[in-house]
C-alpha positions as CSV (number, residue, x, y, z in Angstrom):
1,X,-16.2,17.0,15.1
2,X,-15.8,20.7,13.8
3,X,-12.1,20.8,12.7
4,X,-11.8,24.4,12.1
5,X,-12.4,24.5,16.1
6,X,-9.9,23.7,19.2
7,X,-10.8,20.4,20.7
8,X,-13.3,20.5,22.8
9,X,-13.7,18.0,26.1
10,X,-16.5,15.7,24.1
11,X,-14.0,15.8,21.1
12,X,-11.3,14.3,23.4
13,X,-13.7,11.9,24.4
14,X,-15.4,10.9,21.1
15,X,-11.4,10.2,20.0
16,X,-10.7,8.3,23.1
17,X,-13.6,6.1,23.0
18,X,-12.3,5.0,19.2
19,X,-8.6,4.6,20.3
20,X,-9.8,2.2,22.9
21,X,-12.3,0.2,21.2
22,X,-9.3,-0.6,18.8
23,X,-7.5,-3.9,19.1
24,X,-4.9,-3.7,21.9
25,X,-1.2,-2.4,20.8
26,X,1.3,-1.9,20.4
27,X,0.9,-2.3,16.5
28,X,4.2,-2.4,14.4
29,X,4.4,-2.0,10.8
30,X,7.2,-4.7,9.2
31,X,7.8,-3.2,5.5
32,X,9.6,-5.9,2.8
33,X,13.2,-5.0,2.5
34,X,13.2,-3.2,5.5
35,X,12.1,-5.2,8.2
36,X,12.4,-8.8,6.4
37,X,13.1,-9.9,2.9
38,X,10.1,-11.8,1.4
39,X,6.2,-11.2,1.5
40,X,3.9,-8.2,1.8
41,X,3.4,-5.0,4.0
42,X,1.5,-5.3,7.3
43,X,0.8,-4.1,10.5
44,X,1.0,-6.7,13.3
45,X,-2.0,-5.8,15.8
46,X,-0.1,-7.1,18.4
47,X,2.6,-9.8,19.4
48,X,-0.4,-12.3,20.7
49,X,-2.9,-11.8,18.2
50,X,-3.6,-14.4,15.2
51,X,-1.8,-14.0,11.7
52,X,-5.0,-13.5,10.4
53,X,-5.6,-10.4,12.1
54,X,-2.8,-8.4,10.6
55,X,-3.3,-5.8,8.1
56,X,-2.2,-5.1,4.7
57,X,-3.5,-2.0,3.1
58,X,-2.9,-2.1,-0.9
59,X,-1.2,0.8,-2.3
60,X,-0.2,2.3,0.8
61,X,3.6,3.9,1.0
62,X,6.0,2.4,3.8
63,X,5.8,5.6,5.5
64,X,1.9,5.0,5.7
65,X,2.1,1.9,7.2
66,X,4.6,3.6,10.1
67,X,1.8,5.9,10.3
68,X,-1.0,3.6,11.0
69,X,0.9,1.0,13.4
70,X,2.1,4.1,15.8
71,X,-1.3,6.3,15.9
72,X,-2.3,3.1,17.6
73,X,0.6,4.4,20.6
74,X,0.8,7.9,19.8
75,X,-2.9,8.6,20.0
76,X,-3.6,7.5,23.6
77,X,0.0,9.5,24.7
78,X,-1.4,12.5,22.9
79,X,-4.8,12.3,24.4
80,X,-3.2,12.2,27.9
81,X,-0.9,15.3,27.4
82,X,-4.0,17.3,25.7
83,X,-5.8,16.5,29.0
84,X,-2.7,17.5,31.2
85,X,-2.1,20.7,29.3
86,X,-5.9,21.3,29.6
87,X,-5.5,21.0,33.3
88,X,-2.8,22.6,33.4
89,X,-4.0,25.7,31.9
90,X,-7.8,25.7,33.9
91,X,-6.0,25.2,37.1
92,X,-3.8,28.9,36.3
93,X,-7.1,30.2,35.4
């Protein structure tokens, strides 16, 4: 994917395939001191996934946890919006 150009249909397909291949969401970040009182900062993959699938990022800041966890929900929504806008532009042409 060439990061200096607009997203092509192929680029969007590749990104969507990566998102679809990831563990189902929603993902939630749990930050020590903010969301719980003791333990590590983690990303919980989904309500029904075992604790062993929780993600711990060594050296990451709370904002990094929030960004990564929310990307699981945000990326598919952004892709849907991009495709909607691209289709609207094609219909106008």
